[in-house]
N, C-alpha and C positions, 0 to 999 in steps of 0.2 A: 504494500500500500504506500502511495506517495505521501511524503510528509507534508503537513500543513504548517505554514510559517506565519508568524506575526512579526511586524516591525514597529517598535515603539519609538515614536518621534519621527516626524516627516519634514525635517530640515534637509540640508544638502546631503548628508550621509544617508539618512533614512529613506528618502525618496529614491536615491540612486540604488541603494541596496534592495529595496522592495521591487523596483522595476526589473532589476537584473535577476533577482531570484525567480520572479515570475517568468522571465524569458528562458530560464533553465527548466521550466515545466512545473514549478511548484504553485500550489494555491496559496496566495499571499494576501494578507490584510495589513494595510498601513494604518496606524492609530496615532491620533494627536488630539490634545484637548482644545486646539484652536479650530472651532467649527467652520470658520470662513476659509481657512486653509484647506480643510478637508473637502469643502464644497468645490473649491477651485480645482484641486487635484482630481476629484471625481469627474470633473468636466474636461480633464486633459490639459489644464492650465498650470504651467510650471511657474512658481513664484520667483525663480532666479534663472540665470542663463548658464547652461552647461552643454557644450557641443554633443549632439546625438541623443541627449536624454529626453528632450521633448518628443521626438519621434518614437522612442522606445516606450515612453509612458502611454502615449495614445494607442500604440499597437497592443500593449499588454492589457489596457483597459478593454479594448475591443475583443481580446481573446477570452475575457471572462475570468481569467486566472487572478487578476489583480483588482482589489477593491480597497476603499478607504473608509474609515469610520472615526467618529469622535467619542466612541464609547469603548472603555477598556474591556467590557464584557464580550466584545467582538473577538477577543483573543482566546476566549474560553476553550474553543475546540482545536486550537493549534497545538502542534507537538513541540515546536521550537520557537523561541521568542527572542528576537534580536533587539537589544536595547541600544538605540542610536541617538539618544538625546544629547544636548549640548552640555559642555562643561566649561563655561566662560571663566575668565579670571575674576576672582572675588574682589568686590569693591574694597579699595584701601589695603590690598594685600597682593602678594605674588601668587598665593595659593589658588587652586581651582575651586570653583563653586560647584559642589556636588549635589545641590538641592534637587536638580531635575533627575539625576540618576536615582537618588534616594526615593523620590516621589514615584518614579516608574516602578521600582521594586515593591514599594508599599502597596501600590494599586494593583500590580500584577499578581502578587502572591496569593491573595484570597480567591481569585477568580479562575486561575488556570488549573488544569487537571493534574492529578498525581502522575508522576513519571515524566513530566514536562522538563525540558532543558531550557534554561534561560542563558542567553549568550550575550555578554557585554561586548560592544564594539566601541563605545565612547572612550575617549582618552581620559584616564583617571590616574591619580597618584597610587603608587604601589601600596598594597594593603587594603585597598578598597574592595577588591573582589572577595577576599576572605571574609570581610565584614558583611558584605551583601549575601554571601552564601549562608552565613550563620543566620541572617535575618530571614531568608527564604525558608530555611529548614526549621526555624522556630515556628513559622506559620504552618508549614507542611513538610514533615521529614522526608517525603518522597519526591521533593523537588530537587533539582540539581542546577549548578551554575558552572559555566565555562567562560573564558575570556579570549576573544578573537580580535585583536587590534586591527584597525583599518590603516591602509597606507595610500589613500587616494590622493592623486594630484588634481587640483582643480584644472579643468580644461581637458583632462584625460580620465575622468572618474568612471565612465562606462567601460572603457578599455581596461582600466586597472581592476575593476570588479569582475569582469568576465574573463580576463586573462591576467591575473596577478603574477608578480614575479616571485612571490612566496606566500605561503599561508602559515600563520603562527596561531596555534591553539593552546591555551592554558587550560588544563583539565586536572581533575583529581582522581579520575578512574577511567578504565578502558571503555565503559559503556558510553560515556560522554564523547570520547574520541570517535567511537564507531558512528554515533549519530552525526557528528560533524563531517565525517568522511562521506556519509550518505548525502549530506547537504552539498558538499563540494566535489561530488563524484565526477562531474564534467571537467572541473579543473584538474583533478588528479589524473584523469585520462589523458590530459595534455602534459603530464609529467611536471606539473608545478611543484616545486619543493615544498614538502610538508614538515613543519617543525613542531613537535610536541614539547610543551614546556609545563612547568608548574604555574600556578596562578601569579605569584609575584614576578616571575621572569617574563611572562606574557605581558604584564602591565608595564614593566620596565623597557621592553623592546621599543615601544613607540616613542617614549621620551628619549631614549638613547639615539634612535634614528634621527629624530628631529634636531636633537642637540648637535649631532655630527654634521648634519646639513647646514645648520646655522653657523657652526664653527667654520666650515669651508667657505661660506659666503663672506663672513666677517674677516676671515684670513686674507682673502684676495682684496677686500676693501682696505685692510690695513696696509697691504703691499702697495695699493694705489696711493696712499698717503706718503709712503716712503718714496715711491717713484716721483711724485710731484716735488718732494724736497730735493731729490737727487738729480732730477732732469731725465728720468727714465720713462719708459712706456709700459704701462701695466698690461696692455693687451698682448704685447710681445712676450712679456714675462710669463703671463698665464699660459700662452701657447707653448712656451718652452717647457715649463714644469708639467703641463698637462700630458705630455707624451710619456712621462714616467708612469707605467701601469700601476704603480703603488699609489699614485696621486689621482690620475685621471683628469679629464678636462671638464667634466660636468660640474656645474655650480662654481666655476672659476671665472665669472664674468663680473668685473668690478662695476659698481654703480651705486644707486641710492639705497641698496639693501633690501631686506625681506620685510614682509608685512603679512596681512591676512589674518584669518581667525585661528590659525594653528601654531605656526612656528613661534611667534612672540610669546603667546600665553603658555605654550607647552614647555618652553625652556624655563620660564619663570616658575611654573608649577613644579617642574623637576627640581629646581633649586630649593624651593620652599619645602618640599617633602624630604629632600636630603638633609636639610637643617633639622627637621622634626626627628629624623632618625639618628641624628648626631654625626652625619657624614657630610656636613656642609662644606668642609675643606676640599672634598673630592670634586665638587662642582663649582668651586669659587671662580674658575676660569670663565664660566658662562656669564658672570656679571660683566666681564670685559667684552665678551662677544656681543652682549646686548648693547653695551655702551658704544662699541664700534659701529654697530648697526644704526643706532640713532644719530651718531656723529656724521654719518654719510649724508644725512638729510641737511644738516647744518652746513656742511661743506659745499653743497650745491648752492645754498643761499649765499654763501660767501663768494662763490664764483659769479653769481648774478650781480652782487654789489661791486665786484671787481670790474665787471664789464660796463655797468651803468654808473652808479655812485652809491655812497652809503645811504643817503636819503632817497628812498624809492618812490616818494610821493610824486604823482604825475606821470609815471612810467606805465606803459601797458605791457603786460607779460602774458604770453600765450602758453598754456599747458596742454601738451599732447599726452593724454592718458590720465585716467582717474582710478581704474581698478588696480589692485595690488599686483596683478600679473595679467598677461594676455589670456584670451579665451575664457574670461570670467567677468561677471559683473559685481564681484565681491569687493567692497571698499573698506572692509574692516581693517583697521590699522594700516591703511594704505599710505605708503611713503609719498606717493604723488600728491594726495589730497592734504597730507600734513604739510608738505612744502608749499602747496598752493595757499593754504590758509595762513601760514606764517608770512608769506609774501604779501598777502592782502592786509594782514594785521600791521605790516610795516609801511602800508600806504600805497602799495602798487595796485593798479587796476588789473585784476586777474581774470582771465577767461579760460575755461576748461572744455576740452573736447574728449570724448571717448566713444568708440563705436557701440558699446553695450552697457556701460555703467553709469550713464548720465542720470537715470532715474534714481538709482541707489545713492549716487553722490549728492543729488539735490536733497534727498531726505536727511542725509547726515550733515551736509554743509550747505544749508540754504542760502547763506550770505554770499557765496561765490557766484560769479557769472558763468553761464554755460552756453555752448554753441552747438548746434546740430551738425554743422559742417566744419571741416578743417579750414576752409577758406574764410568763413565767418570768424572763426576762432583767432586766426593769425592776422586778420586785417589791421593794418597800421600798428602792429606790435613792435615794441622796441627790442624784444628778445623772445625767443622761443625756447621752451624747455621740453625735451622729449623724456617722459618719465615712465611710460608703460610700453613694453616691447610688442605692440601689436604689429602684425604683418602689414597692415595698411599704412603705417608710419614708415616702416623700413622701405616701402616701395614708392614713397613720395618722390616727385621730380623737383629737385631744388631750383632748377631753372625757371619752372613755371611759378614757383612760390615767391621768388625774390622780389617781384614787382608788387606784391601785396603788402609787404611789411615796411615799417618805417626805417628799421635798421636790420641788415641781414646778419644777425647773430643767433646762433643756435648752440645750446648746451645739451649734449647727449648724456642724459643721466643713466643710461643703460649700456653705453658702449656698444650699441647695436647698429648704428647707422654707418653708411659708407663714407668715411671722412673725406677721402680724396674726391669723391663725387660732389660733395657739398662745397668743398673748397674751390674746386675748379669752376663751380657755378657762381662764385663770388661771395660766398658766405664766410664769416669768421666762425670757426668751429672750436668748441671747448668740450672737454669731457674729463671726468675724474681720472686721475692717474696718467694723464697724457699732456704733452706740451700744447699750448695754444698756438694755432696756426691760422693766418689770414689767407 
């Protein structure tokens, strides 16, 4: 008999997981307390942008395998329950807010059937799973819990769910592992690496992975600072060290740093939990990683002032990009919008363009100016900032744009544009970790 699955939480992770599980042939119900969100999803309307997910959602709703509900009792008949709720940074603290996870477990435990397996996918501090397992079994000793961390990349979430590069499962017994192997049978048939771990290790894997990625990004941004001081070129440096297979070239692109809803809050939560465990010295380096990341934003603003003047009042600055990364409309902790808001606070007239994230940006930063087209955004600009690496920006023709601006100055905050192309078209080109060239 095919397993029935419930997915608790219909945010970015939950909707993606629900639609993908349905596409694997399971009967899936997605559950959320937000009735308006459930109504929209049931109508095939995705509340965020993720390539390929809208089409998958519509197809799975049409198949009849995927449904959504705002009632937790809709999970009663399911065999496996994936908890996919958010764990944002707690206000006034580095630690994660676990209230949504705790609430999900409290509401699930009384309604699901004996023998059910609850599977956590939310990113939580180590020790959370063992605490939640005890709570579940206090309500019903025949319930079980496993932890299965997610490793989704925004912009590639469907691909990463259907064809992951590894599957990590934290379990306390063979029966739980057997159920998860049934859930992921399609992936295992594709020889996806399967890693069985205990609950604490499974929880630590996500924090460790994101900490390593953040470290790599901040490392190359630190090298960009050194290159600027020494007159070097960080793009050449990154290329040279990236050929070393022990290092690799991924995440070695100097720029304005990382943002989004995961990396910043996950490394802070990792530090906070290490401190609670008395192991804070082991992760002390992450404080500097976080500081380097935030400093990259300030350095871009310093470049703007160096090109214009210290007092930015009266200058028009065009911002290309609002999302924290391309192929997403996510503006949580977006470096681009942080820079835009700081420039506006300093007196500049700031206009922002983004192919997908304008609506999200307007909700979070309503005081900024927004433009639907690139041409409108850069018209009469004194300076352009390229801050999100969308393909549409990489393919811009600088010859056609030069007549629209007041001053042909561009700062590439992602080191992604063709510098020679822009310079040959008559632009002054600046980027972090590289010499200024007219």
